C-alpha positions as CSV (number, residue, x, y, z in Angstrom):
1,M,-78.2,14.5,-50.9
2,R,-77.0,13.5,-47.4
3,F,-73.4,12.8,-46.7
4,R,-72.0,10.1,-44.4
5,R,-69.0,10.9,-42.3
6,N,-66.0,8.6,-42.6
7,F,-62.4,8.8,-41.5
8,L,-59.4,8.1,-43.7
9,F,-56.2,7.2,-42.0
10,L,-52.9,8.2,-43.8
11,T,-49.3,7.8,-42.7
12,L,-47.4,11.0,-43.3
13,A,-43.7,11.3,-42.1
14,N,-44.2,8.2,-40.0
15,K,-47.2,9.8,-38.2
16,K,-50.7,8.4,-38.5
17,V,-53.1,11.2,-39.5
18,R,-56.9,11.0,-39.3
19,I,-58.8,12.9,-42.0
20,R,-62.5,13.3,-41.9
21,T,-64.2,12.5,-45.2
22,Y,-67.8,12.6,-46.3
23,I,-69.3,10.0,-48.6
24,M,-72.7,10.5,-50.2
25,A,-75.1,7.9,-48.9
26,Q,-78.7,8.9,-49.1
27,I,-79.6,10.2,-52.5
28,E,-82.6,11.2,-54.5
29,P,-83.6,9.1,-57.5
30,K,-82.8,12.1,-59.8
31,D,-79.2,11.8,-58.6
32,L,-78.8,8.2,-60.0
33,P,-77.1,9.4,-63.2
34,L,-74.4,11.1,-61.1
35,I,-73.6,7.8,-59.4
36,R,-73.0,6.2,-62.8
37,E,-70.9,9.2,-63.8
38,K,-68.8,9.1,-60.6
39,H,-68.3,5.4,-60.8
40,C,-68.0,5.0,-64.6
41,N,-65.1,2.5,-64.3
42,Q,-66.7,0.4,-61.5
43,K,-69.3,-2.2,-61.4
44,I,-72.6,-0.9,-59.9
45,V,-74.9,-3.4,-58.2
46,Y,-78.6,-2.4,-57.6
47,C,-81.1,-4.1,-55.3
48,S,-84.3,-3.0,-53.7
49,G,-86.8,-4.0,-51.1
50,V,-88.8,-3.1,-48.0
51,F,-86.1,-3.7,-45.3
52,D,-88.6,-3.3,-42.5
53,L,-87.0,-4.1,-39.1
54,I,-83.4,-4.6,-40.3
55,H,-82.1,-7.9,-39.2
56,P,-79.1,-10.2,-40.0
57,G,-80.8,-11.6,-43.0
58,H,-80.8,-8.2,-44.6
59,V,-77.1,-7.7,-43.8
60,L,-76.3,-11.0,-45.3
61,F,-78.2,-10.1,-48.5
62,F,-76.3,-6.8,-48.8
63,E,-73.0,-8.5,-48.2
64,D,-73.8,-11.0,-51.0
65,C,-74.9,-8.2,-53.3
66,K,-71.7,-6.3,-52.8
67,K,-69.7,-9.4,-53.9
68,F,-71.0,-8.8,-57.4
69,G,-69.6,-5.3,-57.9
70,D,-67.8,-2.3,-56.5
71,V,-70.7,0.0,-55.6
72,L,-74.0,-1.1,-54.0
73,V,-77.0,1.1,-54.6
74,V,-80.2,0.1,-52.6
75,G,-83.7,1.3,-53.3
76,V,-85.9,1.4,-50.2
77,G,-89.7,0.9,-50.8
78,G,-92.1,3.7,-49.8
79,D,-94.7,3.3,-47.1
80,T,-97.8,3.6,-49.3
81,N,-96.8,0.8,-51.7
82,L,-95.6,-1.3,-48.8
83,K,-99.1,-1.2,-47.2
84,K,-100.6,-2.4,-50.5
85,I,-98.2,-5.4,-50.6
86,K,-97.9,-6.3,-46.9
87,G,-101.1,-5.0,-45.4
88,N,-102.1,-2.1,-43.1
89,D,-99.9,-3.2,-40.2
90,R,-96.8,-2.6,-42.2
91,P,-94.3,-1.0,-42.3
92,I,-93.3,-1.2,-38.7
93,M,-90.7,1.5,-39.3
94,N,-91.6,4.4,-41.6
95,K,-89.6,5.1,-44.8
96,Y,-87.3,7.6,-43.0
97,M,-86.3,5.1,-40.3
98,R,-85.8,2.3,-42.8
99,M,-83.6,4.6,-45.0
100,K,-81.5,5.5,-42.0
101,M,-81.0,1.8,-41.1
102,V,-80.1,0.8,-44.7
103,D,-77.8,3.8,-44.9
104,S,-75.9,2.8,-41.8
105,L,-74.9,-0.7,-43.1
106,K,-71.3,-1.2,-44.2
107,P,-71.9,-2.8,-47.6
108,V,-74.3,-0.1,-48.8
109,D,-72.7,2.8,-50.7
110,Y,-75.9,4.7,-51.7
111,C,-79.6,4.3,-50.9
112,F,-82.7,6.1,-52.1
113,L,-86.4,6.1,-51.4
114,S,-88.4,4.5,-54.3
115,S,-91.8,5.8,-53.3
116,H,-93.2,6.1,-56.8
117,T,-96.9,5.7,-57.6
118,P,-97.3,3.0,-60.1
119,V,-99.4,3.7,-63.2
120,N,-99.1,0.5,-65.3
121,H,-97.3,-2.0,-63.2
122,P,-96.3,-2.2,-59.5
123,L,-92.6,-2.6,-60.4
124,E,-92.4,-0.1,-63.2
125,F,-89.9,2.0,-61.2
126,I,-87.3,-0.7,-61.9
127,E,-87.0,0.4,-65.5
128,T,-86.7,4.0,-64.5
129,V,-83.8,3.1,-62.1
130,F,-82.2,1.0,-64.9
131,K,-82.3,4.0,-67.3
132,L,-81.0,6.5,-64.7
133,L,-78.4,4.4,-62.9
134,K,-77.4,2.0,-65.6
135,P,-76.4,-0.7,-63.1
136,D,-74.2,-3.6,-64.3
137,T,-76.1,-6.0,-62.1
138,Y,-79.6,-6.2,-60.5
139,I,-79.9,-8.6,-57.6
140,I,-83.1,-10.1,-56.2
141,N,-83.9,-13.0,-53.9
142,A,-85.3,-16.2,-55.3
143,D,-88.6,-15.6,-53.5
144,A,-89.1,-12.1,-55.0
145,S,-92.4,-11.2,-56.6
146,E,-92.8,-10.8,-60.4
147,I,-89.5,-12.5,-61.3
148,L,-90.5,-12.8,-65.0
149,Y,-91.2,-9.1,-65.2
150,R,-87.9,-8.3,-63.5
151,E,-86.1,-10.5,-66.0
152,E,-87.8,-8.8,-68.9
153,M,-86.8,-5.3,-67.6
154,A,-83.2,-6.4,-67.0
155,K,-82.9,-7.9,-70.4
156,K,-84.5,-4.9,-72.1
157,N,-82.1,-2.5,-70.4
158,N,-79.0,-4.6,-70.8
159,V,-78.6,-5.2,-67.0
160,G,-77.4,-8.5,-65.7
161,L,-79.8,-10.2,-63.3
162,K,-78.7,-12.4,-60.4
163,I,-81.2,-14.3,-58.4
164,L,-79.9,-15.3,-55.0
165,P,-81.3,-17.9,-52.7
166,R,-82.5,-16.6,-49.3
167,W,-80.1,-18.1,-46.7
168,C,-78.6,-17.6,-43.3
169,P,-76.4,-19.7,-41.0
170,D,-78.2,-22.2,-38.8
171,E,-77.6,-20.2,-35.7
172,F,-79.7,-17.4,-37.2
173,E,-82.7,-19.8,-37.2
174,N,-84.0,-18.7,-40.6
175,I,-84.7,-15.1,-39.4
176,S,-87.2,-12.9,-41.2
177,T,-89.1,-9.7,-40.5
178,T,-92.4,-11.7,-40.2
179,K,-90.8,-14.0,-37.6
180,L,-89.5,-11.0,-35.6
181,I,-93.0,-9.4,-35.6
182,E,-94.5,-12.7,-34.4
183,K,-91.9,-12.9,-31.6
184,I,-92.5,-9.3,-30.5
185,K,-96.3,-10.0,-30.4
186,G,-95.7,-13.0,-28.2
187,G,-95.6,-15.8,-30.7
188,N,-93.0,-17.6,-28.6
189,R,-90.5,-17.9,-31.5
190,T,-86.8,-18.2,-30.6
191,F,-83.9,-17.0,-32.5
Protein backbone atom coordinates (compact mmCIF):
# COMPACT_ATOMS: atom_id res chain seq x y z
CA MET A 1 0.00 0.00 0.00
CA ARG A 2 1.07 3.56 -0.63
CA PHE A 3 0.07 6.42 1.60
CA ARG A 4 -0.98 9.92 0.57
CA ARG A 5 0.21 12.77 2.78
CA ASN A 6 -2.48 15.17 3.93
CA PHE A 7 -2.60 17.82 6.58
CA LEU A 8 -5.21 18.16 9.28
CA PHE A 9 -5.70 21.55 10.88
CA LEU A 10 -6.90 21.71 14.49
CA THR A 11 -7.39 24.63 16.80
CA LEU A 12 -5.93 23.96 20.23
CA ALA A 13 -5.98 26.68 22.89
CA ASN A 14 -6.82 29.28 20.25
CA LYS A 15 -3.78 28.25 18.21
CA LYS A 16 -4.08 26.64 14.79
CA VAL A 17 -1.96 23.49 14.61
CA ARG A 18 -1.06 21.60 11.44
CA ILE A 19 -0.77 17.84 11.82
CA ARG A 20 0.58 15.68 9.03
CA THR A 21 -1.61 12.67 8.29
CA TYR A 22 -1.28 9.86 5.78
CA ILE A 23 -4.26 8.42 3.96
CA MET A 24 -4.07 5.17 2.01
CA ALA A 25 -4.50 5.88 -1.66
CA GLN A 26 -2.94 3.29 -3.98
CA ILE A 27 -3.86 -0.21 -2.91
CA GLU A 28 -3.53 -3.76 -4.16
CA PRO A 29 -6.72 -5.64 -5.18
CA LYS A 30 -6.08 -8.05 -2.30
CA ASP A 31 -6.55 -5.09 0.10
CA LEU A 32 -10.11 -4.38 -1.07
CA PRO A 33 -11.71 -6.24 1.88
CA LEU A 34 -9.77 -3.96 4.25
CA ILE A 35 -11.41 -0.93 2.63
CA ARG A 36 -14.87 -2.37 3.29
CA GLU A 37 -13.86 -3.21 6.86
CA LYS A 38 -12.44 0.26 7.51
CA HIS A 39 -15.48 1.99 6.00
CA CYS A 40 -18.15 -0.45 7.18
CA ASN A 41 -20.62 2.32 8.06
CA GLN A 42 -20.03 4.36 4.91
CA LYS A 43 -21.26 4.05 1.35
CA ILE A 44 -18.53 2.83 -0.98
CA VAL A 45 -18.68 3.73 -4.66
CA TYR A 46 -16.63 1.81 -7.24
CA CYS A 47 -15.83 2.79 -10.81
CA SER A 48 -13.17 1.67 -13.25
CA GLY A 49 -11.68 2.68 -16.55
CA VAL A 50 -8.63 3.44 -18.64
CA PHE A 51 -8.07 7.08 -17.60
CA ASP A 52 -5.37 7.64 -20.20
CA LEU A 53 -4.31 11.31 -20.45
CA ILE A 54 -6.32 12.57 -17.49
CA HIS A 55 -8.50 15.52 -18.51
CA PRO A 56 -11.43 17.55 -17.09
CA GLY A 57 -13.95 14.96 -18.31
CA HIS A 58 -12.36 12.37 -16.02
CA VAL A 59 -12.40 14.80 -13.09
CA LEU A 60 -16.10 15.54 -13.70
CA PHE A 61 -16.82 11.79 -13.77
CA PHE A 62 -15.03 11.23 -10.44
CA GLU A 63 -16.84 14.20 -8.90
CA ASP A 64 -20.17 12.77 -10.06
CA CYS A 65 -19.26 9.32 -8.73
CA LYS A 66 -18.36 10.74 -5.32
CA LYS A 67 -21.87 12.24 -5.02
CA PHE A 68 -23.27 8.71 -4.69
CA GLY A 69 -21.29 7.76 -1.59
CA ASP A 70 -18.70 8.56 1.03
CA VAL A 71 -15.69 6.65 -0.33
CA LEU A 72 -14.65 6.43 -3.98
CA VAL A 73 -12.57 3.45 -5.10
CA VAL A 74 -11.25 3.51 -8.67
CA GLY A 75 -9.93 0.57 -10.68
CA VAL A 76 -7.38 1.59 -13.32
CA GLY A 77 -7.11 -0.76 -16.31
CA GLY A 78 -3.79 -2.43 -17.08
CA ASP A 79 -1.73 -1.79 -20.20
CA THR A 80 -2.09 -5.23 -21.84
CA ASN A 81 -5.87 -5.30 -21.75
CA LEU A 82 -5.99 -1.67 -22.85
CA LYS A 83 -4.00 -2.46 -25.98
CA LYS A 84 -6.53 -5.18 -26.84
CA ILE A 85 -9.40 -2.71 -26.51
CA LYS A 86 -7.92 0.53 -27.87
CA GLY A 87 -5.13 -0.69 -30.18
CA ASN A 88 -1.33 -0.75 -30.12
CA ASP A 89 -0.99 3.04 -29.90
CA ARG A 90 -2.57 3.07 -26.45
CA PRO A 91 -2.11 3.67 -23.66
CA ILE A 92 -0.28 6.94 -24.06
CA MET A 93 0.69 6.83 -20.36
CA ASN A 94 1.61 3.49 -18.82
CA LYS A 95 -0.32 2.01 -15.89
CA TYR A 96 2.01 3.53 -13.28
CA MET A 97 1.62 7.05 -14.65
CA ARG A 98 -2.16 6.63 -14.94
CA MET A 99 -2.36 5.31 -11.36
CA LYS A 100 -0.40 8.33 -10.12
CA MET A 101 -2.70 10.73 -11.96
CA VAL A 102 -5.89 9.10 -10.65
CA ASP A 103 -4.41 8.91 -7.15
CA SER A 104 -3.76 12.65 -7.17
CA LEU A 105 -7.37 13.66 -7.85
CA LYS A 106 -9.34 15.05 -4.91
CA PRO A 107 -12.53 12.94 -5.24
CA VAL A 108 -10.57 9.64 -5.33
CA ASP A 109 -10.05 7.97 -1.97
CA TYR A 110 -8.43 4.73 -3.17
CA CYS A 111 -7.25 3.38 -6.51
CA PHE A 112 -5.85 0.06 -7.63
CA LEU A 113 -4.50 -1.48 -10.79
CA SER A 114 -6.88 -3.99 -12.33
CA SER A 115 -4.44 -5.73 -14.65
CA HIS A 116 -6.04 -9.17 -14.61
CA THR A 117 -5.79 -11.60 -17.49
CA PRO A 118 -9.34 -12.53 -18.46
CA VAL A 119 -10.15 -16.21 -18.82
CA ASN A 120 -13.88 -16.33 -19.62
CA HIS A 121 -14.92 -12.72 -20.15
CA PRO A 122 -13.00 -9.43 -20.59
CA LEU A 123 -14.84 -7.88 -17.61
CA GLU A 124 -14.81 -10.85 -15.24
CA PHE A 125 -12.66 -8.88 -12.80
CA ILE A 126 -15.77 -6.84 -11.92
CA GLU A 127 -17.26 -9.77 -10.06
CA THR A 128 -13.99 -10.30 -8.18
CA VAL A 129 -13.98 -6.64 -7.13
CA PHE A 130 -17.63 -6.87 -6.08
CA LYS A 131 -16.87 -9.91 -3.89
CA LEU A 132 -13.76 -8.38 -2.29
CA LEU A 133 -14.85 -4.75 -1.90
CA LYS A 134 -18.61 -5.19 -1.53
CA PRO A 135 -19.32 -1.69 -2.87
CA ASP A 136 -22.73 -0.15 -2.37
CA THR A 137 -22.73 1.39 -5.85
CA TYR A 138 -20.96 0.66 -9.13
CA ILE A 139 -20.91 3.56 -11.58
CA ILE A 140 -20.34 3.49 -15.33
CA ASN A 141 -20.84 5.89 -18.21
CA ALA A 142 -23.77 5.40 -20.59
CA ASP A 143 -21.32 4.59 -23.41
CA ALA A 144 -19.47 1.86 -21.45
CA SER A 145 -18.97 -1.49 -23.14
CA GLU A 146 -20.91 -4.60 -22.12
CA ILE A 147 -23.58 -2.78 -20.09
CA LEU A 148 -25.81 -5.88 -19.90
CA TYR A 149 -22.95 -7.95 -18.47
CA ARG A 150 -22.20 -5.23 -15.92
CA GLU A 151 -25.89 -5.11 -14.93
CA GLU A 152 -25.92 -8.89 -14.44
CA MET A 153 -22.79 -8.82 -12.25
CA ALA A 154 -24.13 -5.94 -10.14
CA LYS A 155 -27.48 -7.65 -9.62
CA LYS A 156 -25.86 -11.02 -8.85
CA ASN A 157 -23.64 -9.40 -6.19
CA ASN A 158 -26.29 -7.08 -4.72
CA VAL A 159 -24.48 -3.93 -5.87
CA GLY A 160 -26.42 -0.89 -7.03
CA LEU A 161 -25.61 0.17 -10.59
CA LYS A 162 -25.73 3.80 -11.73
CA ILE A 163 -25.32 4.63 -15.40
CA LEU A 164 -24.27 8.25 -15.88
CA PRO A 165 -24.44 10.21 -19.12
CA ARG A 166 -21.09 11.46 -20.35
CA TRP A 167 -21.18 15.24 -20.06
CA CYS A 168 -19.13 18.37 -19.67
CA PRO A 169 -19.85 22.09 -19.71
CA ASP A 170 -19.95 23.76 -23.13
CA GLU A 171 -16.67 25.53 -22.48
CA PHE A 172 -14.93 22.11 -22.26
CA GLU A 173 -15.95 21.44 -25.89
CA ASN A 174 -16.85 17.80 -25.30
CA ILE A 175 -13.29 16.88 -24.34
CA SER A 176 -12.11 13.27 -24.65
CA THR A 177 -8.81 11.43 -24.67
CA THR A 178 -9.23 10.66 -28.38
CA LYS A 179 -9.75 14.37 -29.15
CA LEU A 180 -6.67 15.25 -27.09
CA ILE A 181 -4.58 12.74 -29.04
CA GLU A 182 -5.86 14.13 -32.34
CA LYS A 183 -5.00 17.66 -31.27
CA ILE A 184 -1.49 16.66 -30.18
CA LYS A 185 -0.95 14.89 -33.51
CA GLY A 186 -1.98 18.07 -35.33
CA GLY A 187 -5.63 17.41 -36.00
CA ASN A 188 -6.33 21.15 -35.49
CA ARG A 189 -9.00 20.58 -32.85
CA THR A 190 -9.60 23.36 -30.38
CA PHE A 191 -10.68 23.07 -26.79
